[in-house]
C-alpha positions, 0 to 999 in steps of 0.5 A: 665306585659309583655304587658308593657314592650313590649309597652316600647320596641315599644316606644323606637324602634319607638322613635330612627327611628323618631329621625334618621329620622328627623335628616336625613332629617335636613341633606337634608334641611341644605345641599340640598338647597344651591345655590352654593357650592364647593367641590372635586372629586376623582376618577379612570378611565379606558380608551381606543381608539376606532380604525379605521383602514386605507381604503384598498386603502392605505393597501400597505403601512400597509400590515405587521399589520394584526390585530389592538386591543385596550386595556384598561388602568387605571388612576386616577382623581382628580378635583375641583367642582364648583355646581350652584342649578338653580332649586331644581331638577336641576344643572349646574356643572363645574368640573376642573379635572387633569386626569391621563390615559394610553391607550395601542393598540396591533398591530399583524403582519403577522408572529403573533408577538404583539407590544404594543404601550401605550400612557400616557396622562396627561389631563387638563379637563373642564367638563361642566355637567347639572345634574338632581336629584330626589325627595330626600328619607330623606337623599338619592337620585338619579341623571343622569348628562350629558354634554361636555368635553374638555381635553388638553393633557399636556404630549402630547410634551414629546410624540413628541420626540419619533416620531420613535416609539410613536404613537401621538395624538392631544393636544386638544380633545372634546366629550361628557359625561354622567353618573348616581349616588347618593347622601347620605346627612351626617352632614357636607358633601354630598357624591356623587359616580358617574359612567361616560362614555365619548367618543370623538367627534372629531379624535385625531390621529396625523399622523406619517409617521416614524412609520408603526403602525401609518400609518395603523390607520386612526382614534382614538377616546378616550373612558374613563370609570370613578368611582367618589367620590364627597365631597361637602359641 
């Protein structure tokens, strides 16, 4: 009698797992084979500048600046996803994004006084990614991605009004971005958390001779770490 009850329990458990396994695979079959689909991307970012000091030949004009250090600042991203699955393992993705970012640089003078300059940016970003996906494990799979990203700083004009106190950066920035993440297939949408790293390929520092801290810097490159949650249908 006890064996009969045990068999019923085992069969019930197996039936439950089989039911969810079948439906999980159906989620992937329905959502994972679309040629074109869209979605939204919501994320948080932390960014800073890679700073290159002026060479020693020009140090006489900036000798009061002893140390320059870059500090990470927080930001927020909101984007729209367009995805073309041209192969079962490969995607081409365009994700126009509005990105808010604050980055700070600390300047220490010879008397160890610290002056912090913050650059606030509102980027209209156009990243283009190539994404490679692993084989699905029911409703789950990993992916890696990489590509180029163009940024247009909508806030650069307002920074120009304070040239005596403000570090200036170029409106245009181009860089490389790469990342990794995973997909979870639900009945009505696909959730894709991902982590990405961005680095400028061009110098974005603009000369500002009215500010000694600007004269102390030769080059500036933007670096951004982003955690994004993609919701795709």
